[in-house]
N, C-alpha and C positions, 0 to 999 in steps of 0.2 A: 542755335537751334531752339524751337518752341519748347516752352515748358510743357508738362503735363498738367493735366486738370488739378493736380494735389500741389504742385510748387506754387504757392498761394499768393505770394507778393507780387502784384502786377506792376509791369514798368510805367513808372508816372509818365513816360511820354506818350503810353497809350490809354491810360485809366482817366476816366471821367472824374470830375471832382467829387462827386457822389459815390465811387465805388468803396465798397467795403476794403479794408486795409487785408483781413484775413477772411478767409471764406471755405464754406464744404459746397453743398448743393445750394446753389441760389438762383433766383429769378433774375435773368440776364437783360429782360426787356430794356429797360432804363441804360443799359449799357453797349445796346447796338448803335451801330454810327451807320450812315449814308443817307437814305432819303427817309428819315424819320419824322418831317414835320407835318405830314398829313395823318392826324389822330382823330379816332372816334371812338367813344365808350371807352377807353382805356386800351385801343387796339391800335397798332400802326397799319395804316392804309396803303397799299402799294399798286399803282396804274403803269401800264405800259412798260417803259424801260426802267422803272424806278427798282432799287435793291437796297437790303440791309445787310449787315453782316456784323460778326461778332467782333469785338474791338481786339481780338487777339487770336492767334492760332492755336490749333489743338492736335495732339498727336494720339493715336489709338494706344491703350483701349479707350474709348469714349461712348458715351450715349447721349443723344439730345433728344428732349422730350418739348415738344412744340405744338402748340394749339394755334391752328389756323384754319381760316376757310375762305371758299372763293364764290363770287356770285355765278360765276357759269365754269370756268375752266383754269387751267395751269396753274397750279400749285407746284412751285419750282423750288427745290432746295439743291445746294451745291456743297458738299463735303464727302471728300474721298472720290471725286468726279465733277465733271463741269456742269452737269445738272442732272437731277432727277425728277421725273414730272408725275404729278397726279393730274388726272382730268386732263390729259393731253388734247389740245384743239382739234387734234386730228383724229384721235381714237380714242374717246374717255376712258375705255376699258383697259386699255394696254398701258402697263408701267414701262416708262422709258428712262434708260441709264445712260449717257453719254459722257464719255471721257473717263480717265482715271483705270483702275486694273479692272474693273468689270465693263468695260467701254463696249456697247452695243448688244450685251447681253438682257435684250429687254423680257419683259414678260408679259405675253397677252391673258386672256380669258376673265376679265375683270379685277386683275392684281392692281391696276393704277384707277379705279374707278371710286370715288367718295360722293358723299352728299354735298349739294350746294347749299347755300346760305344758312350752313349752320358749322359751329366751330367743330373741327375733328382733331383727336388727340394722337399727333403722329409720335413715333418713337423710332429713330436712326441710332442703331448701335453697330460701331466700328471696332474689331478686333482686329490684330496684326494680319490675321489671315481669312477674316470672314467680315461681310456686312449683312446685319438684318434690319429688316423696315417693318413695322408694324403700324397701322391704322386703327385706332380705336380696339388695342388689344390684340387684334388678329394680324397674324403675319402676312404680310403681301410680299414680301421678296427676299430672298437668301442668295447670297453668292460667295463663293471661296476664291479667293485671289490673293496676293502679297500686297497688302495695305500698311505694312508696317513702316514705309517710308513715308507715309500722308505726313502733312504738317500745312494746315491752313486753316483759315475761318470757316465757321459755317456761314453762308449765304444763303437768303431767301427772297424770291423774286417772283415775276410772272409774265406773261405776254400777251400781245394781240389787245383785245380790249377788256380783259378780265380786271377785275378788283380784287385783291387778296388782301386780308386781315389778319394781322398776327396779334393775338394777345399774350402770349407766353414762350419763352424760349429757356430752358432749365439744361445745363450741361451737367453731368454726374460721371463718377465711375461706375461702369456697368459691373453688374455681377454675373457669375456662370449662368444663373437661370434666365436672365433676360438676353445673354449672347450665344455662345455656341455649346454650352453643354450638351453632350450627346449628339451633337453633330457628325462627329467621325472625322473631324477634320483634324489637320496635323498641330493646330495649336493647343498646347497641353492646359490642363485646370491648373489653376493658379491656387498657392497657399498665402493667407495674410495673416500678419502679424500686425497688432494695434497697442502703441504704447502712448499713455496720457500721464501728465503729471503738472503740478504746480513748481514751476523751476525759479530758481533765483540764483543764478551764478552759472557756471560751467558743469556739466556732466557729459558723460560717455556711456552708452550702452554698447555692448558686444553681443552680437548673436550669431550663432552656430549651432551646428548639430548637437551638440552637447547641451546646450541651453543659454541662458540669458545671464550676462554677467554686468552689473551695475559699477560704475566708477565717478566719485565726485572729486571734483578738482576745486572748486573755488565757492565762497560765500556760503550761504545756508544749504543744509540739505533740502531736498525736493520733499514735497508733501502729495498726497492724494494720489500717488503713483498706481497705475493698473496696467496690466499687461493681458490684451485679450480679455477685458473685463474683470479679471482676478486682481484684487488689490496686492500689493507688494510693499512691504517696508522695508526699502533698500537700505537703510540705514543699519538695521540689524541684521538683515541678510540679503546682502549684495549679490549673491549667486543663486540662481534657480536652474534645477535640473530639467532636461528635457523630457525626463522620465515623468515629471509632473503632466497630469492629463491636460492641463492647459497649454503645456507647450510642447506637448509630443507633435504639435504639426513641423516644429522644428527640424525634426528629424527626417521629414520629408520634402525638406526646401532645397532646391537646387539655388545655392547662394551666388553661383556666376551669372544668373538671370536676374538678380533682385533689383527691385527699381520702387521708388516712392511713388505711390499714387494718390497720396493726399498726405497735407500737414497743415497745422494751424499753428500760429505762434507770433508774438509781437517781433521778436527778434531772429535769429538765426538757428534752423535745425537744419542739418547736412547728413549725408549718409555716405560712406566709402566702401569698398569692398577690402578687407583686409584678410589675409590667410584662405582659410575655409569659409569664411563668414562675412558680417559686415559691422560696421560701427555707426553707430548713429550718433552724433555730437550737438547738444543743445548749449547755446551760448545766449545767456540771457544778459544783456549789459544794460538794461534799464532799471529804474529805481524799484525796489520791491519784488514781489514773485508775479509771475503771469502764467497763464495757462496754455500748455502745450499740448499737442497731439501729432501723431504720426502713423502712417499706414504704411507697411512694406510688404510688398507681393513678390511672390517668385514662383517658376513653375514648379510642380512636383516631379519628382525623382521616377 
C-alpha cells in the first residue's frame, strides 16, 4: 500500500539522489518524473502529450499546492480522477472531471476558467469523502464521494497545442480549514496529537483517553520532549493525565481510527493500536541523539 504523506522515508527504488531523507511539507518539483527535460525560468514546460507526475503515490487526506500557467488552454491534473481540466479547449468556463469517484460531475458557469500567461495558485485537497479544488484562493469545485481507496501519484499534463508551465508542486497534510470543515459531509473532524523529542535509544509512548504514558527502555533518556507544544520532562514525570488542558483532546479521540499523518526521524518511528489506545515506538539505533516528531490523528467521538 502507498504510504501517507507523513510516512516520511521514501523507497530508495523511487527516490532521486537529491531527495531529502526526512521531510514535512517540501517543494516537490525536483522530484517529479516523466517529461521534465523542457525547462524555462525554473519551470517545467509541457506540450502535447507530455506529462509529469510525483515519484510516489499518495493517499487521502492530502493537499497539493501547484503553481502552473497555460499559454492558452488545458491545464490538466490527475489525482483521484483520470483528469480534471482548467481552461478546457472546448469550453474554457467549464470545470471538467473525468474518471474516479466524481466522474462526470462537471461544473459549468466559469468554474474552470483561469487567466492565461500568468501563474495560478491551484490547491487540490482530497479527504476520504470529499474533494475541494481552489484557484487563487477561491473555491472552484467541491464533490462528495468515496475517495478513501485513492492511491496514486499526482500527474500534470496538457492537450492540443497548449503549453503548460509548472513551477511549484507542494504536497502537505491538509487542515480542516482547507478541507471540509463545515461541509456537512460524513467525514468527521479529526483531533491531532503531536510529540517531538531528541531520542537516543528506545522509547515507547502510550496514548489513550486517560492520558499519555512514557516508557524509556534503552540508552539515554530523551530530552526536549514536547506534546502538543507543551514541554514534558518524561524522566521525572512519565505520566500525564488527559485532565491536563494540553491533553484534553485525548478524551475526544476514537483511537480505533488513529493513523500517522506526519513523522520525522533518522531511524524508526512506528505506531500500533493496543487496547483502547495506541503505542508509538521510537527506535534510534544511530550514534548520539536524533530529532524525532510524530503526529497522530483520529476522528473525534
